[in-house]
DRENRO-140469 format. One record per residue (C-alpha): x, y, z; residue in three letters. Coordinates in nm, 2 decimals. Each point is the difference from the previous one (the first is absolute). Layout:
residues N
R   east  north     up resn
R      X      Y      Z  ALA
...
***
This chain:
residues 341
R   east  north     up resn
R   0.00   0.00   0.00  UNK
R   0.15   0.33  -0.11  UNK
R  -0.10   0.35   0.13  UNK
R   0.14   0.30  -0.17  UNK
R  -0.12   0.32   0.19  UNK
R   0.09   0.22  -0.30  UNK
R  -0.26  -0.18  -0.21  UNK
R  -0.30   0.05   0.23  UNK
R  -0.20   0.31   0.08  UNK
R   0.13   0.22   0.29  UNK
R  -0.36   0.08   0.10  UNK
R  -0.05  -0.34   0.17  UNK
R   0.20  -0.24   0.21  UNK
R  -0.08  -0.35  -0.13  UNK
R   0.23  -0.19   0.23  UNK
R   0.20   0.01   0.33  UNK
R   0.30  -0.19   0.13  UNK
R  -0.12  -0.13   0.34  UNK
R   0.29  -0.23   0.11  UNK
R   0.09   0.23   0.29  UNK
R  -0.36  -0.02   0.13  UNK
R  -0.05  -0.37  -0.07  UNK
R   0.01  -0.28   0.26  UNK
R   0.20  -0.19  -0.26  UNK
R   0.26   0.25  -0.14  UNK
R   0.19  -0.27  -0.19  UNK
R  -0.30  -0.03  -0.24  UNK
R   0.06   0.35  -0.12  UNK
R  -0.37   0.06  -0.05  UNK
R  -0.14   0.26  -0.24  UNK
R  -0.35   0.13   0.05  UNK
R  -0.19   0.10  -0.31  UNK
R  -0.32   0.21  -0.03  UNK
R  -0.31  -0.19  -0.12  UNK
R   0.00   0.18  -0.34  UNK
R   0.36  -0.10  -0.09  UNK
R   0.04  -0.12  -0.36  UNK
R   0.29  -0.20  -0.14  UNK
R   0.11  -0.07  -0.35  UNK
R   0.10  -0.36  -0.08  UNK
R   0.36   0.01  -0.14  UNK
R   0.08  -0.37  -0.03  UNK
R  -0.13  -0.34   0.10  UNK
R   0.24  -0.30   0.04  UNK
R  -0.06  -0.35   0.11  UNK
R   0.21  -0.09   0.30  UNK
R   0.09  -0.34  -0.16  UNK
R  -0.12  -0.20  -0.30  UNK
R  -0.20  -0.24   0.21  UNK
R  -0.14   0.25   0.25  UNK
R  -0.34   0.16   0.03  UNK
R   0.16   0.30   0.17  UNK
R   0.06   0.32  -0.21  UNK
R   0.20   0.31   0.09  UNK
R  -0.16   0.32  -0.10  UNK
R   0.21   0.32  -0.02  UNK
R  -0.21   0.31   0.07  UNK
R   0.07   0.38  -0.04  UNK
R  -0.22   0.25   0.19  UNK
R  -0.19   0.25  -0.20  UNK
R  -0.28   0.25   0.06  UNK
R  -0.25   0.23  -0.17  UNK
R   0.28   0.21  -0.16  UNK
R   0.07  -0.30  -0.23  UNK
R  -0.17   0.10  -0.33  UNK
R  -0.08  -0.36  -0.10  UNK
R  -0.16  -0.08   0.34  UNK
R  -0.20   0.33  -0.01  UNK
R  -0.13  -0.07  -0.35  UNK
R  -0.10  -0.35   0.09  UNK
R  -0.17   0.11   0.33  UNK
R  -0.20   0.27  -0.19  UNK
R  -0.12  -0.25  -0.25  UNK
R  -0.11  -0.25   0.27  UNK
R  -0.18   0.28   0.19  UNK
R  -0.19   0.09  -0.31  UNK
R  -0.09  -0.36  -0.07  UNK
R  -0.15  -0.06   0.35  UNK
R  -0.18   0.34   0.03  UNK
R  -0.37   0.00   0.09  UNK
R  -0.27   0.21   0.14  UNK
R   0.09  -0.09   0.36  UNK
R   0.25  -0.19   0.21  UNK
R  -0.20  -0.33   0.00  UNK
R  -0.02  -0.01  -0.38  UNK
R   0.37   0.07  -0.03  UNK
R   0.07  -0.27   0.26  UNK
R  -0.20  -0.25  -0.21  UNK
R   0.19   0.08  -0.31  UNK
R   0.33  -0.04   0.18  UNK
R  -0.11  -0.34   0.15  UNK
R  -0.07  -0.12  -0.35  UNK
R   0.33   0.13  -0.13  UNK
R   0.20  -0.19   0.26  UNK
R  -0.22  -0.32  -0.03  UNK
R  -0.19   0.01   0.33  UNK
R  -0.32  -0.12  -0.17  UNK
R  -0.19  -0.13   0.31  UNK
R   0.05   0.33   0.18  UNK
R  -0.10   0.20  -0.31  UNK
R  -0.31  -0.20  -0.05  UNK
R  -0.11   0.05   0.36  UNK
R   0.06   0.37  -0.03  UNK
R  -0.18   0.04  -0.33  UNK
R  -0.30  -0.20   0.13  UNK
R  -0.03   0.24   0.30  UNK
R   0.04   0.30  -0.23  UNK
R  -0.28  -0.14  -0.22  UNK
R  -0.24  -0.02   0.29  UNK
R   0.05   0.37   0.07  UNK
R   0.03   0.12  -0.36  UNK
R  -0.21   0.32  -0.04  UNK
R  -0.03   0.03  -0.38  UNK
R   0.02  -0.19  -0.32  UNK
R   0.35   0.12  -0.09  UNK
R   0.13  -0.15   0.33  UNK
R  -0.18  -0.33  -0.06  UNK
R   0.13  -0.02  -0.36  UNK
R   0.35   0.06   0.12  UNK
R  -0.01  -0.26   0.28  UNK
R  -0.15  -0.26  -0.24  UNK
R   0.29   0.08  -0.24  UNK
R   0.26  -0.05   0.27  UNK
R  -0.16  -0.33   0.11  UNK
R   0.02  -0.11  -0.36  UNK
R   0.37   0.10  -0.01  UNK
R   0.06  -0.21   0.31  UNK
R  -0.17  -0.31  -0.14  UNK
R   0.19   0.03  -0.32  UNK
R   0.33   0.02   0.19  UNK
R  -0.10  -0.32   0.18  UNK
R  -0.08  -0.17  -0.33  UNK
R  -0.38  -0.02   0.09  UNK
R  -0.11   0.12  -0.34  UNK
R  -0.37  -0.07   0.00  UNK
R  -0.03   0.18   0.33  UNK
R   0.20   0.29  -0.15  UNK
R  -0.23   0.03  -0.30  UNK
R  -0.30   0.01   0.24  UNK
R   0.14   0.29   0.20  UNK
R   0.12   0.19  -0.31  UNK
R  -0.34  -0.03  -0.16  UNK
R  -0.17   0.13   0.31  UNK
R   0.23   0.30  -0.02  UNK
R  -0.06   0.05  -0.37  UNK
R  -0.38  -0.03   0.04  UNK
R   0.00   0.29   0.26  UNK
R   0.24   0.21  -0.21  UNK
R  -0.21  -0.04  -0.32  UNK
R  -0.32   0.10   0.18  UNK
R   0.16   0.32   0.13  UNK
R   0.25   0.10  -0.27  UNK
R   0.00   0.07  -0.38  UNK
R   0.12  -0.29  -0.22  UNK
R   0.33   0.18  -0.09  UNK
R   0.08   0.12   0.36  UNK
R   0.37  -0.06   0.09  UNK
R  -0.10  -0.17   0.33  UNK
R  -0.14  -0.30  -0.20  UNK
R   0.33  -0.08  -0.16  UNK
R   0.18  -0.15   0.30  UNK
R  -0.28  -0.25   0.05  UNK
R   0.00  -0.10  -0.36  UNK
R   0.37  -0.05   0.03  UNK
R  -0.04  -0.21   0.31  UNK
R  -0.27  -0.23  -0.15  UNK
R   0.22  -0.04  -0.31  UNK
R   0.29  -0.10   0.22  UNK
R  -0.20  -0.28   0.17  UNK
R  -0.12  -0.13  -0.34  UNK
R   0.36   0.00  -0.12  UNK
R   0.10  -0.21   0.30  UNK
R  -0.29  -0.24  -0.07  UNK
R   0.12  -0.04  -0.36  UNK
R  -0.31   0.16  -0.14  UNK
R   0.20   0.23  -0.23  UNK
R  -0.28   0.13  -0.22  UNK
R  -0.19   0.13   0.30  UNK
R   0.32   0.14   0.15  UNK
R   0.07   0.19  -0.32  UNK
R  -0.36   0.13  -0.01  UNK
R   0.03   0.16   0.35  UNK
R   0.35   0.12  -0.05  UNK
R  -0.10   0.18  -0.32  UNK
R  -0.30   0.16   0.17  UNK
R   0.24   0.14   0.26  UNK
R   0.25   0.11  -0.26  UNK
R  -0.26   0.20  -0.19  UNK
R  -0.09   0.19   0.32  UNK
R   0.36   0.06   0.10  UNK
R   0.09   0.12  -0.35  UNK
R  -0.27   0.28   0.02  UNK
R   0.04   0.10   0.36  UNK
R   0.37  -0.02   0.08  UNK
R   0.32   0.17  -0.12  UNK
R   0.22  -0.22  -0.23  UNK
R   0.26  -0.06   0.27  UNK
R  -0.24  -0.09   0.29  UNK
R   0.10  -0.33   0.18  UNK
R  -0.36  -0.14  -0.03  UNK
R   0.04   0.02  -0.38  UNK
R   0.32  -0.20   0.04  UNK
R  -0.19  -0.26   0.20  UNK
R  -0.26  -0.02  -0.27  UNK
R   0.26  -0.06  -0.27  UNK
R   0.17  -0.26   0.21  UNK
R  -0.33  -0.18   0.06  UNK
R  -0.08  -0.03  -0.36  UNK
R   0.36  -0.11  -0.07  UNK
R  -0.03  -0.27   0.26  UNK
R  -0.31  -0.15  -0.17  UNK
R   0.18  -0.01  -0.34  UNK
R   0.30  -0.15   0.18  UNK
R  -0.22  -0.28   0.15  UNK
R  -0.16  -0.06  -0.35  UNK
R   0.35  -0.04  -0.15  UNK
R  -0.03   0.31  -0.22  UNK
R   0.34   0.13   0.10  UNK
R   0.04   0.28  -0.25  UNK
R  -0.32   0.17   0.12  UNK
R   0.09  -0.07   0.37  UNK
R   0.34   0.17  -0.06  UNK
R  -0.16   0.30  -0.16  UNK
R  -0.23   0.06   0.31  UNK
R   0.27  -0.08   0.26  UNK
R   0.24   0.25  -0.16  UNK
R  -0.27   0.27   0.00  UNK
R  -0.06  -0.07   0.37  UNK
R   0.37   0.00   0.07  UNK
R   0.06   0.34  -0.16  UNK
R  -0.26   0.16   0.23  UNK
R   0.14  -0.17   0.31  UNK
R   0.35   0.12  -0.07  UNK
R  -0.13   0.36   0.01  UNK
R  -0.25  -0.03   0.29  UNK
R   0.18  -0.23   0.25  UNK
R   0.33   0.02   0.20  UNK
R   0.27  -0.23  -0.15  UNK
R  -0.02  -0.25   0.29  UNK
R  -0.38  -0.05   0.00  UNK
R  -0.11  -0.37  -0.01  UNK
R  -0.25   0.07  -0.28  UNK
R   0.29   0.10  -0.22  UNK
R   0.17  -0.33   0.08  UNK
R  -0.32  -0.19  -0.09  UNK
R  -0.01   0.19  -0.33  UNK
R   0.36  -0.11  -0.08  UNK
R  -0.10  -0.36   0.09  UNK
R  -0.30   0.00  -0.23  UNK
R   0.20   0.13  -0.30  UNK
R   0.28  -0.25   0.08  UNK
R  -0.25  -0.29   0.01  UNK
R  -0.14   0.09  -0.34  UNK
R   0.35   0.01  -0.16  UNK
R   0.07  -0.33   0.17  UNK
R  -0.31  -0.16  -0.15  UNK
R   0.10   0.15  -0.34  UNK
R   0.34  -0.17   0.03  UNK
R   0.19   0.33   0.02  UNK
R   0.20  -0.10   0.30  UNK
R   0.26   0.29   0.00  UNK
R  -0.28   0.26   0.02  UNK
R  -0.19  -0.21   0.26  UNK
R   0.32  -0.01   0.21  UNK
R   0.04   0.38  -0.03  UNK
R  -0.35   0.06   0.14  UNK
R   0.02  -0.27   0.26  UNK
R   0.32   0.15   0.14  UNK
R  -0.16   0.34   0.03  UNK
R  -0.29  -0.16   0.18  UNK
R   0.24  -0.17   0.24  UNK
R   0.19   0.32   0.06  UNK
R  -0.31   0.18   0.12  UNK
R  -0.15  -0.30   0.19  UNK
R   0.32  -0.04   0.21  UNK
R  -0.04   0.37   0.11  UNK
R  -0.37   0.00   0.05  UNK
R  -0.07  -0.33   0.17  UNK
R   0.14  -0.19   0.30  UNK
R   0.26  -0.26  -0.07  UNK
R  -0.23  -0.30   0.06  UNK
R  -0.29   0.13  -0.20  UNK
R  -0.14  -0.27  -0.25  UNK
R   0.00   0.26  -0.28  UNK
R   0.37   0.03   0.02  UNK
R   0.02  -0.38  -0.04  UNK
R  -0.21   0.04  -0.31  UNK
R   0.24   0.26  -0.14  UNK
R   0.30  -0.23   0.05  UNK
R  -0.19  -0.30  -0.14  UNK
R  -0.09   0.20  -0.32  UNK
R   0.36   0.08  -0.07  UNK
R   0.10  -0.35   0.07  UNK
R  -0.26  -0.13  -0.24  UNK
R   0.13   0.23  -0.28  UNK
R   0.36  -0.11   0.06  UNK
R  -0.12  -0.36  -0.02  UNK
R  -0.17   0.07  -0.33  UNK
R   0.32   0.16  -0.13  UNK
R   0.19  -0.32   0.11  UNK
R   0.21   0.20   0.25  UNK
R  -0.06  -0.26   0.27  UNK
R   0.25   0.11   0.26  UNK
R  -0.16   0.35   0.02  UNK
R  -0.35  -0.16  -0.01  UNK
R   0.09  -0.21   0.30  UNK
R   0.13   0.29   0.20  UNK
R  -0.32   0.20  -0.04  UNK
R  -0.23  -0.30   0.05  UNK
R   0.18  -0.09   0.33  UNK
R  -0.04   0.36   0.12  UNK
R  -0.37  -0.03  -0.07  UNK
R  -0.03  -0.32   0.19  UNK
R   0.19   0.14   0.30  UNK
R  -0.26   0.28   0.02  UNK
R  -0.29  -0.23  -0.04  UNK
R   0.12  -0.22   0.28  UNK
R   0.02   0.30   0.23  UNK
R  -0.34   0.14  -0.09  UNK
R  -0.22  -0.31  -0.06  UNK
R  -0.09  -0.32   0.18  UNK
R   0.22  -0.30  -0.11  UNK
R  -0.30  -0.17  -0.17  UNK
R  -0.09   0.30  -0.21  UNK
R  -0.02  -0.10  -0.38  UNK
R   0.21   0.29  -0.10  UNK
R   0.30  -0.15   0.19  UNK
R  -0.05  -0.33  -0.18  UNK
R  -0.02   0.18  -0.34  UNK
R   0.32   0.19   0.08  UNK
R   0.18  -0.33   0.10  UNK
R  -0.11  -0.16  -0.32  UNK
R   0.13   0.29  -0.21  UNK
R   0.34  -0.03   0.17  UNK
R   0.00  -0.38  -0.06  UNK
R  -0.06   0.05  -0.37  UNK
R   0.28   0.26  -0.03  UNK
R   0.25  -0.22   0.19  UNK
R  -0.06  -0.29  -0.24  UNK
R   0.10   0.23  -0.29  UNK
R   0.33   0.12   0.16  UNK
***
């Protein structure tokens, strides 16, 4: 752990050396404030057969422009009309689905108008979709859409997020024609109501691209993914996770088209951001390593492939139960590559 006082704001004191006041001075304790933030510099495994990892951290604060930009974006994403609504959004974002459902059901009981009820049904749909409970997600989204269509004009911008959400669920269910139908409804509204660099328009392009991707129409998918990416580069900070997702999407299309060098270029950009934006044991980081490993395998560079696939497996073993199917899939991928070495 590294602390450079010259790189943190002088307006706060984020830490204190307390060894002189400690009952155990040999421990050389450092007391940090609750809002302290650290940047991950490096992660190394203590030994090849160990589940222990050493994480090197450097302290930072709100004067860090990357941290400030990312914090501002997250604040905007979880904004709401009051604290409880913001809390619900934050719970969903960090994956606390049971607590979020309990909170939204309580908010639904006390909802005073149609717009509040429509919003709560929408968030319940979002939660069910995140849990993979797609029929339940459709049910909640349709309740939200029914209320909105009764109270708003057909081209009102407030309808577009619900159309997008329903399209996403149908895409997950493999019903691509329905998904495209709802995504295009959302796009038509966004195109009229939003400026050309608005993040929601980027989301709309990405959604349509994802359907074409799933249908195997890679040229069309790439067209929409690239439109989305151009907007995200303008509207988001360079370390935002959504930008990493965009790089990943484009990389996947190039991989499916057999253009492995281009796929590798975009997958590496995805990994660079993901390492900065997510904790070291996050499953998405394993996905990034796995994607690069898969491309190297397709390029017959098996030593490099093995290195990345083993990194992916190490993360999955830290973050998932030992019987999780993703661990078995990763082990199988490694076994295939080892046979080709």
